[in-house]
MMTF fields as JSON, N, C-alpha, C and O atoms, coordinates in Angstrom:
{
  "mmtfVersion": "1.0.0",
  "mmtfProducer": "UNKNOWN",
  "numBonds": 339,
  "numAtoms": 340,
  "numGroups": 85,
  "numChains": 1,
  "numModels": 1,
  "chainsPerModel": [1],
  "groupsPerChain": [85],
  "chainIdList": ["A"],
  "bondAtomList": [4, 2, 8, 6, 12, 10, 16, 14, 20, 18, 24, 22, 28, 26, 32, 30, 36, 34, 40, 38, 44, 42, 48, 46, 52, 50, 56, 54, 60, 58, 64, 62, 68, 66, 72, 70, 76, 74, 80, 78, 84, 82, 88, 86, 92, 90, 96, 94, 100, 98, 104, 102, 108, 106, 112, 110, 116, 114, 120, 118, 124, 122, 128, 126, 132, 130, 136, 134, 140, 138, 144, 142, 148, 146, 152, 150, 156, 154, 160, 158, 164, 162, 168, 166, 172, 170, 176, 174, 180, 178, 184, 182, 188, 186, 192, 190, 196, 194, 200, 198, 204, 202, 208, 206, 212, 210, 216, 214, 220, 218, 224, 222, 228, 226, 232, 230, 236, 234, 240, 238, 244, 242, 248, 246, 252, 250, 256, 254, 260, 258, 264, 262, 268, 266, 272, 270, 276, 274, 280, 278, 284, 282, 288, 286, 292, 290, 296, 294, 300, 298, 304, 302, 308, 306, 312, 310, 316, 314, 320, 318, 324, 322, 328, 326, 332, 330, 336, 334],
  "bondOrderList": [1, 1, 1, 1, 1, 1, 1, 1, 1, 1, 1, 1, 1, 1, 1, 1, 1, 1, 1, 1, 1, 1, 1, 1, 1, 1, 1, 1, 1, 1, 1, 1, 1, 1, 1, 1, 1, 1, 1, 1, 1, 1, 1, 1, 1, 1, 1, 1, 1, 1, 1, 1, 1, 1, 1, 1, 1, 1, 1, 1, 1, 1, 1, 1, 1, 1, 1, 1, 1, 1, 1, 1, 1, 1, 1, 1, 1, 1, 1, 1, 1, 1, 1, 1],
  "groupList": [{"groupName": "MET", "atomNameList": ["N", "CA", "C", "O"], "elementList": ["N", "C", "C", "O"], "formalChargeList": [0, 0, 0, 0], "bondAtomList": [1, 0, 2, 1, 3, 2], "bondOrderList": [1, 1, 2], "singleLetterCode": "M", "chemCompType": "L-PEPTIDE LINKING"}, {"groupName": "PRO", "atomNameList": ["N", "CA", "C", "O"], "elementList": ["N", "C", "C", "O"], "formalChargeList": [0, 0, 0, 0], "bondAtomList": [1, 0, 2, 1, 3, 2], "bondOrderList": [1, 1, 2], "singleLetterCode": "P", "chemCompType": "L-PEPTIDE LINKING"}, {"groupName": "ARG", "atomNameList": ["N", "CA", "C", "O"], "elementList": ["N", "C", "C", "O"], "formalChargeList": [0, 0, 0, 0], "bondAtomList": [1, 0, 2, 1, 3, 2], "bondOrderList": [1, 1, 2], "singleLetterCode": "R", "chemCompType": "L-PEPTIDE LINKING"}, {"groupName": "HIS", "atomNameList": ["N", "CA", "C", "O"], "elementList": ["N", "C", "C", "O"], "formalChargeList": [0, 0, 0, 0], "bondAtomList": [1, 0, 2, 1, 3, 2], "bondOrderList": [1, 1, 2], "singleLetterCode": "H", "chemCompType": "L-PEPTIDE LINKING"}, {"groupName": "THR", "atomNameList": ["N", "CA", "C", "O"], "elementList": ["N", "C", "C", "O"], "formalChargeList": [0, 0, 0, 0], "bondAtomList": [1, 0, 2, 1, 3, 2], "bondOrderList": [1, 1, 2], "singleLetterCode": "T", "chemCompType": "L-PEPTIDE LINKING"}, {"groupName": "GLN", "atomNameList": ["N", "CA", "C", "O"], "elementList": ["N", "C", "C", "O"], "formalChargeList": [0, 0, 0, 0], "bondAtomList": [1, 0, 2, 1, 3, 2], "bondOrderList": [1, 1, 2], "singleLetterCode": "Q", "chemCompType": "L-PEPTIDE LINKING"}, {"groupName": "ASP", "atomNameList": ["N", "CA", "C", "O"], "elementList": ["N", "C", "C", "O"], "formalChargeList": [0, 0, 0, 0], "bondAtomList": [1, 0, 2, 1, 3, 2], "bondOrderList": [1, 1, 2], "singleLetterCode": "D", "chemCompType": "L-PEPTIDE LINKING"}, {"groupName": "TRP", "atomNameList": ["N", "CA", "C", "O"], "elementList": ["N", "C", "C", "O"], "formalChargeList": [0, 0, 0, 0], "bondAtomList": [1, 0, 2, 1, 3, 2], "bondOrderList": [1, 1, 2], "singleLetterCode": "W", "chemCompType": "L-PEPTIDE LINKING"}, {"groupName": "VAL", "atomNameList": ["N", "CA", "C", "O"], "elementList": ["N", "C", "C", "O"], "formalChargeList": [0, 0, 0, 0], "bondAtomList": [1, 0, 2, 1, 3, 2], "bondOrderList": [1, 1, 2], "singleLetterCode": "V", "chemCompType": "L-PEPTIDE LINKING"}, {"groupName": "LEU", "atomNameList": ["N", "CA", "C", "O"], "elementList": ["N", "C", "C", "O"], "formalChargeList": [0, 0, 0, 0], "bondAtomList": [1, 0, 2, 1, 3, 2], "bondOrderList": [1, 1, 2], "singleLetterCode": "L", "chemCompType": "L-PEPTIDE LINKING"}, {"groupName": "GLU", "atomNameList": ["N", "CA", "C", "O"], "elementList": ["N", "C", "C", "O"], "formalChargeList": [0, 0, 0, 0], "bondAtomList": [1, 0, 2, 1, 3, 2], "bondOrderList": [1, 1, 2], "singleLetterCode": "E", "chemCompType": "L-PEPTIDE LINKING"}, {"groupName": "ASN", "atomNameList": ["N", "CA", "C", "O"], "elementList": ["N", "C", "C", "O"], "formalChargeList": [0, 0, 0, 0], "bondAtomList": [1, 0, 2, 1, 3, 2], "bondOrderList": [1, 1, 2], "singleLetterCode": "N", "chemCompType": "L-PEPTIDE LINKING"}, {"groupName": "LYS", "atomNameList": ["N", "CA", "C", "O"], "elementList": ["N", "C", "C", "O"], "formalChargeList": [0, 0, 0, 0], "bondAtomList": [1, 0, 2, 1, 3, 2], "bondOrderList": [1, 1, 2], "singleLetterCode": "K", "chemCompType": "L-PEPTIDE LINKING"}, {"groupName": "ALA", "atomNameList": ["N", "CA", "C", "O"], "elementList": ["N", "C", "C", "O"], "formalChargeList": [0, 0, 0, 0], "bondAtomList": [1, 0, 2, 1, 3, 2], "bondOrderList": [1, 1, 2], "singleLetterCode": "A", "chemCompType": "L-PEPTIDE LINKING"}, {"groupName": "ILE", "atomNameList": ["N", "CA", "C", "O"], "elementList": ["N", "C", "C", "O"], "formalChargeList": [0, 0, 0, 0], "bondAtomList": [1, 0, 2, 1, 3, 2], "bondOrderList": [1, 1, 2], "singleLetterCode": "I", "chemCompType": "L-PEPTIDE LINKING"}, {"groupName": "GLY", "atomNameList": ["N", "CA", "C", "O"], "elementList": ["N", "C", "C", "O"], "formalChargeList": [0, 0, 0, 0], "bondAtomList": [1, 0, 2, 1, 3, 2], "bondOrderList": [1, 1, 2], "singleLetterCode": "G", "chemCompType": "PEPTIDE LINKING"}, {"groupName": "SER", "atomNameList": ["N", "CA", "C", "O"], "elementList": ["N", "C", "C", "O"], "formalChargeList": [0, 0, 0, 0], "bondAtomList": [1, 0, 2, 1, 3, 2], "bondOrderList": [1, 1, 2], "singleLetterCode": "S", "chemCompType": "L-PEPTIDE LINKING"}],
  "groupTypeList": [0, 1, 2, 3, 4, 5, 6, 7, 5, 8, 2, 9, 3, 9, 4, 10, 6, 10, 11, 4, 4, 12, 13, 12, 13, 10, 9, 6, 14, 15, 15, 4, 16, 8, 4, 15, 5, 15, 8, 13, 2, 2, 11, 1, 2, 6, 12, 6, 14, 1, 10, 14, 15, 6, 10, 9, 13, 13, 15, 2, 13, 0, 11, 6, 9, 13, 5, 12, 9, 9, 4, 14, 13, 2, 4, 6, 14, 10, 15, 9, 16, 3, 1, 15, 1],
  "groupIdList": [1, 2, 3, 4, 5, 6, 7, 8, 9, 10, 11, 12, 13, 14, 15, 16, 17, 18, 19, 20, 21, 22, 23, 24, 25, 26, 27, 28, 29, 30, 31, 32, 33, 34, 35, 36, 37, 38, 39, 40, 41, 42, 43, 44, 45, 46, 47, 48, 49, 50, 51, 52, 53, 54, 55, 56, 57, 58, 59, 60, 61, 62, 63, 64, 65, 66, 67, 68, 69, 70, 71, 72, 73, 74, 75, 76, 77, 78, 79, 80, 81, 82, 83, 84, 85],
  "secStructList": [7, 7, 1, 7, 7, 7, 7, 7, 7, 3, 3, 3, 3, 3, 3, 3, 3, 6, 6, 3, 3, 3, 3, 3, 3, 3, 3, 3, 3, 6, 6, 3, 3, 3, 3, 3, 3, 3, 3, 3, 3, 7, 7, 6, 6, 1, 7, 7, 7, 2, 2, 2, 2, 2, 2, 2, 2, 2, 2, 2, 2, 2, 2, 2, 2, 2, 2, 2, 2, 2, 2, 2, 2, 2, 2, 2, 2, 2, 2, 2, 2, 1, 7, 7, 7],
  "xCoordList": [-113.886, -113.905, -113.989, -113.224, -114.909, -115.079, -113.843, -113.209, -113.517, -112.372, -112.735, -111.871, -114.004, -114.417, -115.853, -116.757, -116.051, -117.405, -117.603, -116.669, -118.804, -119.18, -120.645, -121.426, -121.003, -122.396, -122.762, -122.167, -123.729, -124.227, -125.601, -126.419, -125.844, -127.144, -127.806, -127.208, -129.047, -129.839, -130.696, -131.39, -130.65, -131.536, -132.71, -132.529, -133.895, -135.1, -135.914, -136.321, -136.145, -136.89, -138.222, -138.247, -139.326, -140.658, -141.345, -141.303, -141.98, -142.778, -144.105, -144.165, -145.159, -146.487, -147.063, -147.002, -147.623, -148.258, -149.523, -149.469, -150.664, -151.965, -152.06, -152.114, -152.079, -152.24, -150.944, -150.967, -149.821, -148.527, -147.577, -147.423, -146.946, -145.902, -144.6, -144.541, -143.557, -142.233, -141.275, -141.363, -140.36, -139.345, -137.977, -137.815, -137.001, -135.599, -134.808, -134.799, -134.144, -133.288, -131.843, -131.421, -131.086, -129.7, -128.761, -129.004, -127.701, -126.701, -125.325, -125.012, -124.498, -123.114, -122.241, -122.184, -121.558, -120.678, -119.238, -118.738, -118.602, -117.199, -116.931, -116.017, -117.693, -117.476, -118.29, -118.338, -118.924, -119.792, -121.229, -121.592, -122.047, -123.457, -124.272, -124.127, -125.127, -126.023, -127.441, -127.785, -128.266, -129.623, -130.631, -130.454, -131.692, -132.807, -134.05, -134.238, -134.895, -136.123, -137.335, -137.276, -138.436, -139.677, -140.871, -140.824, -141.942, -143.155, -144.364, -144.397, -145.358, -146.645, -147.737, -147.701, -148.702, -149.817, -151.12, -151.39, -151.92, -153.211, -154.3, -154.359, -155.146, -156.318, -157.203, -157.481, -157.651, -158.458, -159.729, -160.269, -160.207, -161.399, -161.087, -161.995, -159.783, -159.389, -159.341, -159.181, -159.483, -159.399, -157.999, -157.01, -157.922, -156.638, -155.983, -156.328, -155.027, -154.266, -152.789, -152.165, -152.233, -150.856, -149.818, -148.832, -150.016, -149.026, -148.817, -147.704, -149.89, -149.759, -148.902, -148.042, -149.123, -148.294, -146.845, -145.932, -146.633, -145.266, -144.59, -143.446, -145.31, -144.739, -144.403, -143.333, -145.321, -145.068, -143.904, -143.001, -143.923, -142.853, -141.508, -140.503, -141.48, -140.229, -139.723, -138.53, -140.616, -140.215, -139.639, -138.645, -140.257, -139.766, -138.418, -137.552, -138.236, -136.948, -135.853, -134.736, -136.181, -135.195, -134.862, -133.71, -135.855, -135.621, -134.715, -133.801, -134.966, -134.134, -132.698, -131.741, -132.56, -131.241, -130.534, -129.347, -131.255, -130.674, -130.184, -129.099, -130.978, -130.57, -129.307, -128.437, -129.206, -128.012, -126.78, -125.683, -126.961, -125.838, -125.37, -124.17, -126.307, -125.944, -125.19, -124.255, -125.583, -124.881, -123.457, -122.517, -123.298, -121.959, -121.106, -119.946, -121.663, -120.916, -120.515, -119.381, -121.441, -121.121, -119.977, -119.069, -120.032, -118.975, -117.637, -116.608, -117.653, -116.416, -115.875, -114.666, -116.746, -116.325, -115.736, -114.701, -116.391, -115.877, -114.52, -113.656, -114.327, -113.031, -111.92, -110.776, -112.266, -111.26, -110.992, -109.866, -112.015, -111.882, -111.175, -110.486, -111.352, -110.773, -110.03, -110.505, -108.881, -108.148, -107.749, -107.471, -107.733, -107.371, -105.901, -105.155, -105.479, -104.077, -103.088, -101.884],
  "yCoordList": [-8.768, -9.526, -11.022, -11.517, -11.746, -13.169, -13.979, -13.739, -14.934, -15.804, -16.948, -17.485, -17.316, -18.47, -18.245, -18.032, -18.291, -18.184, -19.235, -19.578, -19.734, -20.69, -20.461, -20.014, -20.766, -20.785, -22.219, -22.833, -22.745, -24.078, -23.929, -23.128, -24.691, -24.647, -26.016, -27.046, -25.998, -27.22, -27.319, -26.368, -28.454, -28.727, -29.533, -30.56, -29.068, -29.724, -30.213, -29.422, -31.512, -32.135, -32.637, -33.404, -32.204, -32.618, -33.387, -32.98, -34.503, -35.257, -35.61, -35.946, -35.525, -35.861, -36.968, -36.916, -37.969, -39.088, -39.435, -39.958, -39.138, -39.382, -38.597, -37.367, -39.312, -38.657, -38.574, -38.304, -38.804, -38.817, -37.807, -37.756, -37.008, -36.087, -36.536, -36.768, -36.656, -37.038, -35.885, -35.181, -35.705, -34.66, -35.255, -36.124, -34.751, -35.13, -33.837, -33.041, -33.628, -32.459, -32.925, -33.833, -32.297, -32.694, -31.53, -30.398, -31.819, -30.821, -31.408, -32.505, -30.668, -31.071, -30.267, -29.041, -30.964, -30.276, -30.713, -31.669, -30.002, -30.27, -31.638, -32.328, -32.043, -33.331, -34.462, -35.55, -34.235, -35.234, -34.805, -33.672, -35.701, -35.394, -35.947, -37.11, -35.103, -35.503, -35.342, -34.305, -36.367, -36.358, -36.623, -37.525, -35.825, -36.03, -36.388, -35.913, -37.221, -37.664, -37.248, -37.198, -36.949, -36.614, -37.03, -36.997, -37.421, -37.865, -37.258, -37.122, -36.894, -36.439, -37.194, -37.322, -37.689, -38.411, -37.693, -37.337, -37.492, -36.826, -37.884, -38.838, -37.689, -38.539, -38.265, -37.103, -39.296, -39.08, -38.248, -37.663, -38.189, -37.401, -35.924, -35.094, -35.586, -34.193, -33.447, -34.044, -32.138, -31.284, -31.379, -31.448, -31.384, -31.498, -30.119, -29.317, -29.861, -28.608, -29.003, -29.23, -29.084, -29.581, -28.825, -29.421, -27.533, -26.746, -27.293, -27.255, -27.803, -28.336, -29.597, -29.766, -30.479, -31.677, -31.321, -31.941, -30.312, -29.851, -29.356, -29.709, -28.536, -27.967, -29.055, -29.039, -29.997, -31.075, -31.955, -32.229, -32.399, -33.279, -32.562, -33.145, -31.294, -30.53, -30.309, -30.456, -29.959, -29.761, -31.028, -30.983, -32.148, -33.432, -33.804, -34.346, -33.517, -33.799, -32.907, -33.364, -31.633, -30.718, -31.139, -31.042, -31.598, -32.075, -33.309, -33.42, -34.228, -35.414, -35.016, -35.563, -34.061, -33.557, -32.939, -33.183, -32.149, -31.511, -32.561, -32.421, -33.61, -34.664, -35.369, -35.715, -35.58, -36.23, -35.33, -35.814, -34.029, -33.091, -33.082, -33.043, -33.118, -33.152, -34.436, -34.408, -35.541, -36.814, -36.736, -37.202, -36.147, -35.966, -35.103, -35.428, -34.02, -33.126, -33.859, -33.723, -34.637, -35.392, -36.375, -36.513, -37.052, -38.005, -37.283, -37.773, -36.122, -35.343, -34.892, -34.942, -34.456, -34.011, -35.179, -35.035, -36.327, -37.495, -37.911, -38.354, -37.772, -38.102, -37.206, -37.636, -35.95, -35.022, -35.31, -35.15, -35.73, -36.002, -37.319, -37.472, -38.264, -39.601, -40.002, -40.853, -39.4, -39.732, -41.197, -41.811, -41.722, -43.136, -43.367, -42.448, -44.645, -45.016, -44.327, -44.552],
  "zCoordList": [-99.631, -100.869, -100.546, -99.717, -101.193, -100.888, -101.258, -102.285, -100.411, -100.666, -101.609, -102.303, -101.631, -102.424, -102.903, -102.094, -104.184, -104.721, -105.804, -106.53, -105.903, -106.935, -107.278, -106.439, -108.496, -108.913, -109.241, -110.126, -108.535, -108.817, -109.45, -108.999, -110.478, -111.135, -111.027, -111.34, -110.579, -110.493, -111.743, -112.103, -112.398, -113.535, -113.009, -112.355, -113.294, -112.799, -113.987, -114.838, -114.04, -115.134, -114.576, -113.613, -115.181, -114.746, -115.865, -117.026, -115.507, -116.465, -115.807, -114.624, -116.599, -116.089, -116.949, -118.178, -116.287, -116.973, -116.208, -115.095, -116.821, -116.187, -114.873, -114.883, -113.744, -112.444, -111.651, -110.45, -112.307, -111.62, -112.254, -113.474, -111.403, -111.85, -111.201, -109.993, -112.019, -111.526, -111.769, -112.775, -110.828, -110.95, -110.656, -109.799, -111.403, -111.158, -111.069, -112.009, -109.942, -109.731, -109.837, -109.12, -110.737, -110.968, -110.668, -111.086, -109.949, -109.606, -109.862, -109.399, -110.609, -110.856, -109.911, -109.998, -109.002, -108.045, -108.314, -107.721, -109.201, -109.476, -110.056, -109.605, -111.031, -111.664, -111.069, -111.643, -109.944, -109.334, -109.527, -109.211, -110.042, -110.251, -109.087, -108.709, -108.528, -107.442, -107.962, -108.529, -107.77, -108.305, -107.203, -106.384, -107.192, -106.277, -107.068, -108.188, -106.491, -107.149, -106.324, -105.096, -107.015, -106.335, -107.172, -108.401, -106.498, -107.175, -106.486, -105.263, -107.287, -106.762, -107.505, -108.729, -106.749, -107.357, -107.036, -105.889, -108.078, -107.905, -107.782, -108.557, -106.8, -106.672, -107.888, -108.185, -108.593, -109.804, -109.555, -110.493, -108.313, -108.008, -107.812, -107.798, -107.657, -107.454, -108.781, -109.845, -108.693, -109.88, -110.47, -109.739, -111.805, -112.5, -112.606, -113.474, -111.7, -111.705, -111.759, -110.723, -112.974, -113.134, -112.31, -111.875, -112.086, -111.334, -109.923, -109.399, -109.309, -107.946, -107.959, -107.094, -108.921, -109.036, -109.311, -108.765, -110.166, -110.45, -109.179, -108.893, -108.42, -107.185, -106.172, -105.564, -105.995, -105.027, -105.46, -104.67, -106.713, -107.197, -107.177, -106.77, -107.616, -107.618, -106.199, -105.933, -105.295, -103.897, -103.294, -102.57, -103.592, -103.063, -103.68, -102.994, -104.965, -105.608, -105.021, -104.775, -104.8, -104.209, -102.772, -102.349, -102.033, -100.673, -100.689, -99.871, -101.612, -101.749, -102.104, -101.557, -103.021, -103.399, -102.189, -101.969, -101.415, -100.224, -99.225, -98.66, -99.006, -98.073, -98.563, -97.763, -99.862, -100.413, -100.286, -100.01, -100.486, -100.309, -98.851, -98.581, -97.931, -96.504, -96.162, -95.362, -96.75, -96.534, -97.077, -96.432, -98.26, -98.837, -97.911, -97.658, -97.408, -96.506, -95.229, -94.769, -94.648, -93.424, -93.678, -92.858, -94.821, -95.168, -95.32, -94.856, -95.967, -96.133, -94.779, -94.55, -93.889, -92.553, -91.77, -91.12, -91.83, -91.125, -91.67, -90.914, -92.978, -93.586, -93.078, -92.936, -92.803, -92.261, -90.795, -90.322, -90.079, -88.648, -88.376, -87.368, -89.285, -89.113, -90.39, -91.141, -90.635, -91.868, -91.889, -90.859, -93.077, -93.263, -93.032, -92.696, -93.222, -92.954, -93.841, -93.716]
}
């Protein structure tokens, strides 16, 4: 039987304007909100396939979110290793 379980939900917001798709990935971890950002730009000469821009922008936002979570974890680990006064 698991000792600790949680369900985290990421909210992903996508907006497209002309040749640019922006994504924002938001995660609430116990009262702290962590946000990742991602952008995809389409060359005007390329075929307009919105799904590709969505995938790129969302992937980049999720990657940014993941990097921020790893930074938070490193900071928490360092705090345990080097407690303050």
